[in-house]
LUMTORPA-681216 format. One record per residue (C-alpha): x, y, z; residue in one letter. Coordinates in steps of 0.02 Angstrom, whole numbers, padded with zeros to 5 digits, always signed. Layout:
LUMTORPA-681216
XYZA...
//
This chain:
LUMTORPA-681216
+00586-04943-00760M+00632-05093-00652S+00600-05112-00465G+00775-05059-00411H+00761-04893-00503D+00685-04802-00353S+00854-04725-00321K+00824-04606-00466Y+00684-04520-00368F+00799-04454-00232S+00949-04339-00241T+01047-04230-00119T+01141-04133-00251K+01119-03948-00289K+01093-03881-00463G+01000-04034-00522E+00950-03970-00695I+01128-03921-00750P+01193-04089-00689E+01058-04182-00786L+01096-04080-00940K+01278-04128-00929E+01238-04313-00905E+01113-04314-01050L+01252-04254-01164N+01377-04381-01101S+01471-04489-01227Q+01432-04645-01125Y+01268-04736-01164K+01240-04799-00988D+01261-04625-00914K+01136-04552-01040R+01012-04689-00998K+01028-04657-00811D+01007-04470-00842A+00846-04498-00940V+00781-04607-00799K+00818-04466-00676K+00726-04344-00789V+00574-04458-00798I+00579-04481-00609A+00584-04292-00583A+00441-04271-00708M+00339-04405-00618T+00349-04316-00450V+00296-04151-00528G+00459-04059-00559K+00471-03952-00715D+00608-04025-00825V+00544-03950-00988S+00706-03850-01006S+00794-04015-01046L+00683-04047-01197F+00818-04029-01330T+00943-04134-01231D+00818-04275-01204V+00766-04274-01388V+00948-04297-01436N+00945-04463-01343C+00814-04533-01463M+00946-04592-01584Q+00978-04757-01498T+00953-04942-01525E+00910-04968-01342N+00721-05000-01333L+00706-04956-01149E+00790-04787-01175L+00683-04752-01327K+00524-04787-01227K+00581-04667-01090L+00618-04528-01215V+00450-04555-01299Y+00365-04544-01129L+00451-04377-01098Y+00399-04314-01269L+00216-04355-01242I+00218-04256-01080N+00305-04099-01140Y+00271-04087-01327A+00116-03980-01303K+00212-03849-01203S+00359-03854-01326Q+00275-03878-01497P+00414-03796-01596D+00547-03906-01518L+00438-04061-01538A+00461-04049-01726I+00644-04092-01695L+00588-04268-01653A+00485-04293-01811V+00627-04365-01916N+00664-04495-01784T+00480-04542-01775F+00472-04565-01963V+00632-04665-01962K+00573-04774-01816D+00408-04808-01905S+00513-04901-02037Q+00623-04993-01911D+00642-05182-01939P+00583-05211-01760N+00390-05210-01757P+00392-05155-01574L+00486-04996-01621I+00372-04965-01771R+00218-04979-01660A+00299-04874-01523L+00337-04734-01646A+00162-04724-01718V+00082-04738-01546R+00188-04596-01478T+00152-04485-01628M-00033-04512-01599G-00017-04465-01415C+00074-04302-01453I-00075-04187-01480R+00019-04051-01573V-00052-03992-01738D+00116-03957-01815K+00163-04140-01799I-00004-04204-01866T+00039-04184-02049E+00201-04281-02023Y+00104-04424-01944L-00001-04462-02098C+00126-04553-02206D+00198-04665-02067P+00020-04702-02011L-00034-04755-02185Q+00115-04873-02196R+00080-04945-02023C-00104-04977-02064L-00042-05095-02202K+00106-05164-02102D+00144-05349-02110D+00146-05364-01921D-00026-05370-01836P+00041-05284-01680Y+00087-05131-01784V-00081-05133-01874R-00182-05141-01714K-00081-04997-01640T-00106-04894-01798A-00295-04924-01791A-00308-04839-01621I-00194-04700-01683C-00322-04657-01819V-00453-04621-01684A-00330-04507-01593K-00288-04416-01754L-00474-04395-01792Y-00495-04309-01624D-00358-04185-01671I-00404-04155-01853N-00559-04241-01921A-00546-04168-02096E-00369-04231-02118L-00421-04409-02073V-00563-04406-02199E-00461-04325-02337D-00317-04450-02322R-00433-04601-02329G-00395-04666-02154F-00578-04709-02121L-00580-04825-02272E-00419-04905-02212S-00498-04935-02041L-00650-05016-02120K-00534-05128-02221D-00453-05185-02058L-00620-05261-02004I-00583-05396-02133S-00408-05424-02060D-00360-05604-02021N-00298-05556-01847N-00440-05540-01719P-00349-05409-01614M-00330-05297-01765V-00516-05317-01798V-00557-05274-01617A-00450-05117-01618N-00523-05062-01785A-00698-05082-01713V-00648-04985-01557A-00574-04844-01662A-00726-04834-01778L-00845-04834-01629A-00748-04692-01548E-00749-04593-01710I-00935-04624-01733Q-00972-04553-01560E-00883-04392-01607N-00965-04374-01777S-01136-04315-01831N-01143-04422-01987R-01144-04612-02005P-00966-04679-02015I-00975-04853-01940F-01133-04941-01999E-01162-05123-01954M-01213-05232-02101T-01241-05419-02113S-01072-05433-02201H-00984-05341-02058T-01083-05443-01932L-01014-05608-01997T-00834-05546-01986K-00855-05481-01809L-00938-05641-01748L-00793-05739-01821T-00663-05629-01733A-00759-05631-01569L-00701-05803-01512N-00515-05772-01537E-00477-05595-01477C-00433-05538-01301T-00565-05501-01170E-00565-05312-01202W-00570-05343-01388G-00725-05449-01358Q-00804-05304-01261V-00775-05185-01408F-00847-05309-01532I-00999-05351-01423L-01036-05167-01399D-01031-05143-01587A-01140-05296-01616L-01271-05229-01494S-01303-05086-01616R-01351-05209-01754Y-01536-05230-01792K-01572-05407-01850A-01680-05425-02004A-01795-05556-01927D-01816-05675-01780A-01712-05812-01863R-01561-05698-01886E-01580-05636-01707A-01579-05816-01644E-01422-05855-01745N-01332-05703-01676I-01380-05745-01497V-01322-05925-01521E-01149-05863-01573R-01138-05740-01428V-01208-05850-01287T-01038-05936-01250P-00971-05765-01196R-01085-05777-01043L-00961-05903-00971Q-00815-05782-00982H-00715-05741-00826A-00713-05553-00862N-00866-05463-00792C-00863-05333-00932A-00876-05470-01065V-01022-05551-00973V-01119-05388-00957L-01085-05341-01139S-01147-05512-01193A-01304-05491-01086V-01334-05321-01167K-01315-05396-01340M-01433-05542-01301I-01565-05429-01222L-01566-05319-01378Q-01590-05467-01494Q-01721-05550-01381M-01841-05408-01425E-01850-05481-01601L-01863-05664-01554I-02043-05725-01563T-02023-05903-01497S-02069-05910-01311T-01967-06069-01288D-01809-05985-01354V-01838-05833-01244V-01866-05945-01092R-01706-06041-01126N-01606-05881-01147L-01673-05815-00981C-01614-05977-00898K-01441-05960-00977K-01420-05779-00921M-01461-05811-00737A-01302-05908-00683P-01175-05782-00752P-01269-05636-00672L-01274-05730-00506V-01087-05767-00521T-01051-05580-00533L-01117-05563-00355L-00974-05666-00286S-00845-05537-00341A-00776-05388-00243E-00904-05265-00172P-00865-05132-00303E-00898-05254-00445I-01052-05319-00353Q-01121-05142-00347Y-01096-05116-00534V-01175-05286-00568A-01323-05246-00453L-01356-05079-00538R-01359-05168-00706N-01466-05310-00638I-01587-05179-00570N-01618-05125-00750L-01623-05303-00820I-01757-05364-00698V-01867-05216-00741Q-01874-05278-00920R-01854-05467-00892R-01896-05511-00711P-01909-05696-00757T-01719-05706-00780I-01688-05699-00591L-01862-05740-00525A-01799-05901-00445H-01635-05827-00383E-01699-05704-00253I-01596-05786-00115K-01432-05728-00193V-01490-05550-00158F-01510-05579+00029F-01390-05462+00119C-01237-05531+00207K-01177-05460+00371Y-01016-05395+00294N-01092-05317+00137D-01054-05131+00121P-01206-05020+00143I-01212-04971-00041Y-01223-05155-00091V-01358-05188+00039K-01464-05042-00021M-01455-05101-00201E-01498-05281-00152K-01652-05217-00062L-01712-05128-00219E-01693-05286-00323I-01779-05394-00191M-01931-05279-00198I-01934-05295-00387K-01922-05486-00379L-02046-05506-00235A-02198-05610-00283S-02339-05705-00199D-02231-05862-00210R-02079-05794-00116N-02151-05653-00010I-02142-05752+00154D-01954-05776+00146Q-01930-05597+00084V-02030-05529+00233L-01926-05634+00353L-01769-05555+00278E-01839-05379+00287F-01894-05405+00467K-01718-05462+00510E-01642-05310+00423Y-01757-05196+00525A-01663-05246+00682T-01491-05202+00611E-01384-05061+00682V-01369-04956+00525D-01513-04831+00537V-01524-04792+00351D-01527-04976+00307F-01662-05008+00437V-01770-04868+00367R-01750-04935+00192K-01798-05111+00252A-01956-05047+00336V-02002-04950+00180R-01969-05106+00077A-02101-05199+00178I-02226-05060+00139G-02182-05062-00046R-02209-05251-00052C-02380-05226+00028A-02426-05097-00105I-02359-05208-00245K-02438-05374-00191L-02619-05362-00137E-02628-05542-00072R-02476-05513+00038A-02532-05345+00108A-02602-05416+00268E-02442-05514+00305R-02340-05356+00273C-02447-05257+00395I-02428-05393+00527T-02239-05378+00511V-02249-05188+00523L-02354-05199+00682L-02228-05319+00758E-02091-05193+00719L-02192-05052+00799I-02204-05154+00959K-02014-05158+00980I-02029-04970+01014K-01872-04918+00921V-01908-04737+00879N-01849-04726+00699Y-01925-04897+00657V-02094-04841+00724V-02088-04678+00626Q-02040-04763+00464E-02178-04892+00490A-02309-04755+00510I-02249-04674+00349I-02271-04834+00248V-02437-04880+00332I-02505-04713+00272K-02463-04768+00094D-02544-04939+00125I-02704-04849+00180F-02698-04751+00017R-02676-04913-00082R-02812-05012+00010Y-02941-04887+00078P-03065-04949+00211N-02972-05114+00232T-02845-05106+00373Y-02909-04961+00480E-02920-05076+00633S-02734-05046+00665I-02756-04857+00689I-02772-04877+00879A-02601-04960+00884T-02527-04816+00783L-02602-04685+00899C-02510-04761+01047E-02347-04703+00969S-02403-04523+00947L-02288-04450+01080D-02130-04525+01004T-02149-04441+00835L-02016-04308+00804D-01978-04325+00618E-02076-04212+00499P-02125-04348+00375E-02187-04465+00513A-02286-04323+00593K-02363-04276+00426A-02411-04459+00393S-02492-04479+00564M-02586-04315+00547I-02650-04372+00377W-02711-04536+00451I-02802-04444+00594I-02883-04321+00474G-02930-04454+00347E-03011-04568+00476Y-03070-04436+00602A-03246-04508+00608E-03175-04676+00668R-03059-04602+00802I-03156-04548+00956D-03026-04425+01019N-02967-04363+00848A-02986-04181+00903D-02875-04209+01056E-02744-04297+00950L-02737-04156+00824L-02738-04025+00961E-02577-04100+01030S-02494-04058+00863F-02570-03883+00854L-02472-03824+01006E-02311-03823+00901S-02392-03768+00738F-02282-03611+00707P-02121-03711+00732E-02168-03858+00620E-02096-03879+00443P-02205-03823+00298A-02270-03995+00246H-02322-04036+00425V-02414-03869+00436Q-02502-03905+00271L-02556-04078+00333Q-02616-04003+00499L-02718-03873+00407L-02801-04002+00293T-02828-04129+00433A-02911-03996+00544T-03028-03947+00402V-03071-04131+00373K-03107-04151+00560L-03219-03997+00561F-03316-04058+00408L-03338-04232+00482K-03372-04175+00661K-03436-03994+00659P-03443-03983+00850T-03379-03846+00964E-03203-03919+00987G-03161-03933+00802P-03240-03760+00773Q-03118-03680+00894Q-02974-03780+00820M-03015-03725+00642I-03016-03542+00696Q-02844-03560+00777V-02771-03653+00628V-02840-03532+00498L-02778-03384+00598N-02603-03461+00614N-02599-03507+00430A-02652-03337+00364T-02591-03206+00488V-02444-03284+00578E-02358-03373+00434T-02246-03310+00295D-02263-03466+00187N-02364-03420+00031P-02419-03600-00004D-02489-03621+00170L-02569-03449+00167R-02652-03478-00002D-02721-03648+00048R-02789-03576+00212A-02877-03434+00120Y-02955-03559-00002I-03018-03667+00142Y-03081-03513+00235W-03176-03452+00081R-03249-03626+00048L-03305-03650+00229L-03382-03477+00243S-03477-03482+00078T-03526-03663+00045D-03483-03800+00171P-03557-03933+00056E-03439-03880-00084A-03297-03887+00043A-03345-04068+00082K-03344-04111-00103D-03170-04036-00120V-03084-04087+00042V-03167-04255+00070L-03165-04309-00112A-03119-04489-00147E-02933-04503-00178K-02855-04602-00319P-02777-04766-00265V-02587-04758-00270I-02490-04891-00363S-02327-04985-00342D-02177-04874-00373D-02043-05008-00382S-02026-04990-00571N-01987-04806-00572L-01904-04788-00742L-01999-04729-00894D-02007-04860-01032S-01909-04757-01159S-01775-04714-01029L-01764-04898-00981L-01737-04944-01165D-01595-04818-01177E-01514-04878-01015L-01525-05060-01069L-01437-05011-01230A-01297-04941-01120N-01275-05089-01002I-01095-05109-00940A-01064-04922-00951T-01073-04780-00824L-01246-04742-00889S-01313-04906-00819S-01232-04869-00650V-01299-04690-00637Y-01467-04742-00713H-01455-04587-00820K-01437-04570-01009P-01258-04526-01063P-01303-04350-01118E-01357-04311-00939A-01178-04319-00875F-01064-04314-01029V-01041-04162-01139T-00985-04223-01308R-00935-04102-01445V-00974-04176-01615K-00850-04166-01760T-00771-04001-01724S-00718-03888-01865S-00540-03820-01855P-00508-03717-01699R-00408-03557-01680P-00253-03655-01636E-00275-03765-01790D-00303-03630-01919E-00238-03459-01966E-00314-03295-01916Y-00341-03170-02054G-00380-02987-02067S-00547-02928-02132E-00476-02901-02304T-00429-03085-02314G-00240-03066-02289N-00193-03212-02178S-00078-03202-02033E-00033-03355-01933S-00096-03375-01756A+00083-03392-01697A+00129-03228-01783D-00021-03143-01705S+00031-03204-01536A+00210-03149-01563A+00169-02975-01623T+00021-02948-01509G-00073-02877-01657A-00231-02782-01614S-00395-02800-01709P-00396-02714-01880P-00447-02532-01884P-00603-02467-01970T-00595-02356-02123S-00594-02203-02013S-00445-02266-01918G-00533-02267-01750S-00547-02417-01635V-00677-02527-01718P-00852-02558-01656Y-00838-02463-01493A-01002-02462-01396A-01095-02296-01401Q-01166-02267-01228R-01308-02146-01189Q-01297-02039-01033P-01418-02091-00897V-01510-01968-00784P-01448-01970-00606A-01562-02070-00492P-01681-01972-00382A-01632-01937-00204S-01677-02077-00083P-01853-02072-00016A-01909-02122+00157A-01917-02310+00190P-02079-02388+00134V-02177-02511+00241P-02182-02694+00190D-02350-02697+00100L-02313-02850-00003L-02274-02968+00139G-02162-03111+00089D-02206-03132-00094L-02156-03295-00177I-02029-03327-00039G-01930-03167-00068L-01814-03063+00038D-01913-02914+00105N-01761-02800+00093S-01782-02801-00097A-01949-02707-00088I-01933-02529-00152V-02052-02402-00224P-02026-02348-00404V-01991-02173-00470D-01991-02102-00645Q-01832-02031-00718P-01840-01998-00904A-01827-02164-00995A-01721-02160-01151S-01797-02176-01322A-01777-02343-01408G-01873-02496-01466P-02035-02531-01371P-02015-02632-01213L-02088-02809-01215P-02257-02825-01130V-02240-02939-00978L-02410-02908-00896L-02546-02873-01026P-02692-02761-00977A-02811-02909-00995S-02718-02999-00856T-02680-02847-00748G-02860-02784-00735Q-02816-02637-00847G-02636-02613-00789L-02508-02655-00924Q-02325-02674-00878I-02184-02677-01005S-02006-02703-00944A-01832-02757-00993Q-01659-02765-00915L-01535-02646-00997T-01358-02586-00969C-01303-02403-00974R-01124-02348-00940D-01085-02510-00850G-01239-02499-00737Q-01382-02624-00751V-01556-02546-00750F-01731-02618-00756Y-01825-02511-00883S-02012-02517-00841I-02165-02437-00921L-02332-02434-00828F-02490-02402-00932E-02652-02366-00839N-02802-02427-00940N-02916-02432-00787T-03047-02303-00736Q-02956-02248-00577V-02787-02168-00538P-02652-02291-00484L-02516-02251-00356D-02406-02326-00222G-02314-02444-00340F-02199-02573-00260M-02085-02700-00346I-01995-02855-00285Q-01878-02980-00370F-01867-03164-00327N-01699-03248-00298K-01612-03275-00464N-01450-03338-00540T-01365-03167-00543F-01434-03106-00377G-01521-02959-00459L-01609-02843-00336A-01663-02661-00334A-01521-02541-00291A-01620-02417-00188G-01785-02328-00155P-01864-02243-00307L-02039-02172-00337Q-02169-02160-00475V-02301-02023-00472P-02486-02061-00477Q-02537-02126-00649I-02702-02056-00711Q-02822-02163-00815P-02768-02172-00997G-02589-02115-00960T-02422-02203-00935S-02262-02180-00837A-02090-02253-00862G-01938-02277-00751T-01759-02338-00752L-01734-02438-00592L-01548-02459-00546P-01506-02639-00503M-01372-02723-00400V-01304-02898-00432T-01258-03048-00324F-01371-02990-00181Q-01517-03111-00194N-01443-03268-00273M-01535-03432-00302S-01460-03605-00293Q-01456-03732-00434G-01403-03725-00615P-01393-03556-00703P-01561-03493-00766S-01617-03339-00862S-01782-03333-00767L-01820-03172-00672L-01979-03178-00567Q-02054-03008-00527V-02195-02954-00413A-02276-02781-00429V-02410-02703-00317K-02502-02538-00304N-02626-02467-00180N-02778-02503-00288Q-02744-02680-00351Q-02684-02850-00291P-02505-02910-00315V-02462-02951-00496W-02333-03085-00535Y-02245-03102-00701F-02087-03180-00773N-01950-03094-00870D-01789-03161-00950K-01617-03105-00896I-01516-03069-01054P-01337-03116-01013L-01266-02979-01125H-01321-02842-01004V-01184-02908-00888F-01045-02900-01018F-00912-02786-00942T-00809-02654-01031E-00645-02741-00988D-00689-02895-01092G-00580-02849-01241R-00430-02965-01270M-00276-02947-01377E-00261-03083-01508R-00112-03165-01423A-00204-03168-01256N-00361-03236-01341F-00264-03376-01423L-00169-03419-01265E-00331-03422-01162T-00420-03531-01292W-00277-03656-01288R-00266-03657-01098S-00449-03705-01076L-00484-03893-01089P-00585-03958-01237D-00724-04008-01117S-00754-03822-01087N-00798-03795-01269E-00983-03799-01314I-01062-03771-01484T-01237-03729-01543K-01315-03702-01714D-01439-03563-01754F-01511-03625-01920P-01635-03483-01944G-01519-03334-01916I-01449-03238-02065V-01300-03121-02050V-01326-02991-02187G-01229-02832-02154N-01070-02889-02066V-01016-02716-02010E-01187-02678-01935A-01186-02844-01844T-01013-02812-01772L-01067-02637-01719D-01217-02710-01631R-01114-02841-01539L-00982-02713-01490A-01118-02601-01417A-01151-02740-01290T-00964-02762-01248N-00942-02916-01359M-00775-02868-01436F-00716-02917-01609F-00545-03004-01611I-00514-03070-01787A-00592-03144-01942K-00536-03282-02060R-00601-03382-02207K-00632-03570-02191H-00689-03650-02354A-00832-03536-02409N-00874-03483-02232Q-00828-03329-02132D-00765-03363-01955V-00769-03220-01829F-00688-03220-01657Y-00750-03116-01510F-00716-03099-01326S-00832-03048-01184A-00824-03049-00995K-00957-03054-00860I-00939-02997-00678P-00818-03092-00566R-00695-03097-00712G-00770-03245-00807I-00716-03232-00991P-00809-03301-01143F-00711-03338-01302L-00828-03345-01451I-00812-03416-01626E-00954-03376-01748L-00956-03470-01915T-01076-03421-02054T-01098-03389-02239V-01148-03206-02259V-01328-03183-02321N-01363-03369-02299T-01468-03443-02156P-01367-03531-02023G-01242-03477-01891V-01135-03594-01787K-01076-03528-01619C-00935-03609-01519A-00883-03542-01351I-00746-03582-01227K-00762-03523-01048T-00706-03574-00874P-00894-03577-00832S-00970-03699-00960P-01129-03714-00856E-01170-03535-00912S-01165-03586-01096A-01355-03599-01119P-01378-03420-01055L-01239-03359-01168F-01316-03442-01321F-01483-03359-01280E-01395-03190-01274A-01303-03219-01439V-01463-03275-01525E-01552-03118-01464T-01411-03003-01522L-01397-03085-01694L-01586-03077-01721K-01599-02891-01681D
//
């Protein structure tokens, strides 16, 4: 649409759709063209004009290229919601794919590839095969990309019709753009496939290197990325490849430069000649430096990539550290990244100018940047032993300017320097102690306390300094309290005089009686026991020589760095995470419910569309009843509430005290033995078996206590840590006294979403149990997701199919269970139905049986399940679609458990 077409976006008329309909059917070409433009304008601003589908499709029969493009644009947008009507356009597509004009031929095949409707797919094959062999390179390159799109819709069809072979043939095409698109399509297909499809050979290599010089910049990126996956046979071949690729370093496009750098770095691993490697490092420096003169956003991407490159090859930019000096107008994210790289490039040769820069940055106005600069000075001191004294001098100068956050950050890094160089720079402690009153940040306080405790024998008034911190002990954060506790113990062991003795009593009392932090309490009890039984052993433990810390500027693990370097110029190199950490990719998917037909259990097929139209219910069993209904056992009514019980457990493992309840003993139902979670050998004779279960829609914790001790056990208490589903005890229950050699069981009613933990979903359930005769016992249990499956999780077939289609492909996750065998199908379906996993339909795919189920967990989250297996043969593939894909791992655990039973 041209610039003056903005008028089509505004109208004051009423009844817009009928008017458009009338104009689309006008006998005048210009009026029809204007009407289509109005429709596209309305579609662009979000109006629903799908009711005009048939009228717009009728406008396809035109010689006007602009009008044809507009109609094709409309079709791409609405074909998925109107699949039956989209077939009306197929004949025009096929006809246009044979048009004399190559632009129209390419437009037709591109549009057919963009319309992701299965019913059109089969009609696309013949035009696509013709276009792959078209005389015009523009049509061929468009068709190459279309193969990748078709593979994403129906992988089997692409393989059966020989499109992959046609794509591989296009690599030998005489047009470089066709070669580039063929490479891009094959690479995309390879990423979505489990088996090798696009393998680089020396023959392919030669063709790609030849095409590299002549194709467009993005074509060069595709080819370079493909070349980076090639493993050279020897050093000579690697040198030849690099020689052909090196000119790409001069390219104006940043993506081409980074892809070329990635390719060269990969091949450099095989090159043995140090002279060649040195020359390549010199050649790579200027283009990387040039990237830093681009816009800030491109600078940031370049810096994140350079951060990885200098970890592997620091010599590339060793002489270019000045280009990483921060400019006054650099955005903060660029400055932060430059700082990181400067630390990595810092050496004895350039440390003086680097320290001058860091000192300058420490007087900036941006607090976060200043903190990072001060920390950078400390990291340089830890990294470069010869420069440590100069770094400390700069830090002391910064402390003297008395800027609060600078002083606190300096103390934090000086603590690390003391750890790196023990008994070397302690003369500066007096200067640090002058700033004691200004410390208000937890990390700075903890660092200063550590310094005082570690060097208490050299500080005359160490007890007074520590005492000033003790006044606010209860209000301090946990890590400050821990440091205070340890520092006070160190002071007492080094100076066992009256002052430190009184201090240690106060600290130990605060840390054991007054606190509710289990870590602090446990450490205090250990110190107390050590000091009271063997002070010499306490010295050996608390005053032991500490390992020297090392430079942390190269944080990445070697194998992770290799993977990130193989992904330079991608998001992976910006995030510094492997692709699988932030991309969920589903490998070659087998046909989905919307692709294939549903069938009844007897094998009579019935199309998904027919199922949806008729709303057919799942097939009945031989008895005619609703199939696989769950058989629930009645549960005894819970005992009447007992009196509130005092908090005997304290704050176990950071739990909510309101979850503490005693346990009673209703009759537990018969069934398989409960798993042992606390064996008698661990529980001093007490054995606890337990499992979550569901009865009549209520979740219970079924527990069995076995007393293998010599004394009666009573006063049982239980507590649950915060967990993904917020499981907590529903109310007070009681268990009678358990005599030696006997056992008692209970069903403890549970509530959900009361005690929820943060973070990704987890099946871990941490439990603490106590009785009057024994200490607290901790054990872990697993939360089986199927106990939360609700009874309203059954779906009609039409609803199932509609829900499956409405969820995006990214919400579909698959997992294989190679060791599971489905033998008796009916028994398996009965077992799944008993847990509210409802059977929907079954169909045959090749020699496999495919079953569909639905389930729902609280808060109305549905799970749509597809199980594929060969009966009586090991191996089950499970695919699920859900609005909550992060719960998939828990769901797969539940399915595996149910299928194994």
